[in-house]
C-alpha angles and dihedrals in degrees: 000000000000125000092257091054091048089050094049088064096053140027126276115283110260094247088054092051093046092054092048090052090052093048093051090048088057092046091053092060116097121271133030119310135216108185129176114206121199123199125158123255105271092029092104103250092165089056090049097049092042089056090045089054092049095050093044093054091047093048103038102023090222131129120265126208122199113202123207132171100222132054090227090055089050091061094043092050092047090052092048092051090050090053088055089054098258117136106217143166130216112234103222137141092295094055112112112177146323096267120205088238093053103101094175104130097201139052132186119207146168114239097243093046092050091049091054093046091051091046088052090052093242096126127064099215092190092067093062116095102176138024119195114199113204118205086014093178086081081072094184093122102079097106092049094047088056089068093065099076096169098041130100115225127220118182117197125201143143090221116038093199119107120242085222114057089199088063105050118190093237089066092064102029128054099202141017120220111197121212127203114312123245090246090053093048090051093048091053092046098249092116131032120247119248121236102202131210116182127186121195106241127191105240102169093111092060117106125209118233132213093274090056098251127107114277124253093232096054091043092051090050092053103037097042089055115111091242092059094039089054090048091051092051092045091049092048094048093046098048111011112029112151092003123125099259140190117201116195119203134178097223140037093229092059092045090053090049090051088050091051095047096046091043090053089052091054098250118143104248140153133188128229132181137158090271092061109114114248095245092050091046091052090051094048093050089049088051090049091053094048104038120087112233091004117174121204118193112195148169126218095325112091101046094096135028093015119121119175106148094190094070106123100179137036117192117193100207091178143050123243137182091204115104091195093053090047092054094043095051096049090041090064089074099041101087110122123223131179088256095036118065098148137033135192127249120192114190117200097166106060086249095139089055089052099047107017126240112332093238095042111119116260122203093231094176088058093047090048093049096041107026093156091059092051092046090053092050091054094047100040108117127200115227087257094057092043091051108102116211110213113255092226089057091049089054092058093062104047093152095056116091094196126030102163127081126196101223094179093049092047092048090050090050093049092051091047090052094045092246126143114268091227089071086073091064092043090056090045091051091047092053092050092047092053091047090056094043095045092054097045138069100200137034096248091052092051092048091050090054090063088076087067088060099056097102093042092048089050090053094047093049092051092048089051092048089053090052091054092052124218105026127156125247088244092055091050090051091049090049090053094050092046091048090055093046094049091045091057095047091050092047091055091046092052094045092049093048090051092050090052092050092051090048090052092051 
């Protein structure tokens, strides 16, 4: 049963009613209004804006248009409005005109279709009193909204932060109304509480595209590697085995590799992407609902308009720089049920480090007022994150899960714990020694691999010297030589110990 169906049986939740009252108080003030309303994923925003549309039509006797950005969302929104008792029509390619006999008070439209219908002179914009913009963070509707001179505008989103920093939300909306927070909804039992497992993943090979997020190509290359597939299986078996699970990927190639690996291991799994035909998609989602321990691996399809409350685990098998996407993905598992008070989140893309815990409070008013500051905080890279490890070097160490080392971060941790700074170099040497040992069979082979680390050793030593402060060039050179000598000694020690253990077996 979807959220809309559950809410048809009972009254609105009190926090939803409270927000609706606040919004109408704003609408009753003089002048035109451009309001932005924030409610977390899982809070029932479709229910809220359906009720707003209903009350607006009853009170002002004017037409309402609900804007969405996907055909599928048009159908779902239309169905939700009907369940609230609002007769409505979808404005699509077959739509001809607002006829005088058409007494339907509400229309649902995709942005591009509505633009074309207005351009063709088929819509009387003056008869529209309210426009509700679903998923308002896309923020690509501003020119279209300007055509409705007599209409109030209400944008609805879980994350009032524009996907385009050049089009901030505060340019198109005058005021932000904040609904209940995720932490509050969890505390009151409206949402399930996440149990989070994060794995540090090497992301230096990821490239950023024009839209600001990581490219599909570089994501596919990383996440379809044997190393990452093994980590995914390990994480699933440790924290989610036999639980109904959603796996989010950035590329179709990766998702199909995930399908192949889990199928070979005997797990019930299906794959879904935006190319999947509607009938097959429907069949897959029914399979997900009915199959015990079902796993669904997907790409860019289940982040909006998908409601399956029985999801027990969400795996982020990707990295993203999109705050909205991060919230949408995790939100797919947050539906609360009488027998489901918690759900599991497995992060394989350092996303929690980037954005914070999903249910941690965010000062949305500050984000709305100063989006450029928030954008900067999300995209500020430490020298460690900005440091790119050469791809050819990565290829020489296929058996090593992690080959980077945050010297600055490790130094800060050591100081905070009252430890000696030289332990940072010791740990760095140990990691390099294990990399050489794990990717070699004999001591000479392992020692030869140290040559591949020359540039990386040089960078780490310079970072360490910066942490120490004013050190001489001679001291830095000594540090480098000492690092390499200790590295070779430790490699020999590790390889000999391993040989003895093999011989004993």
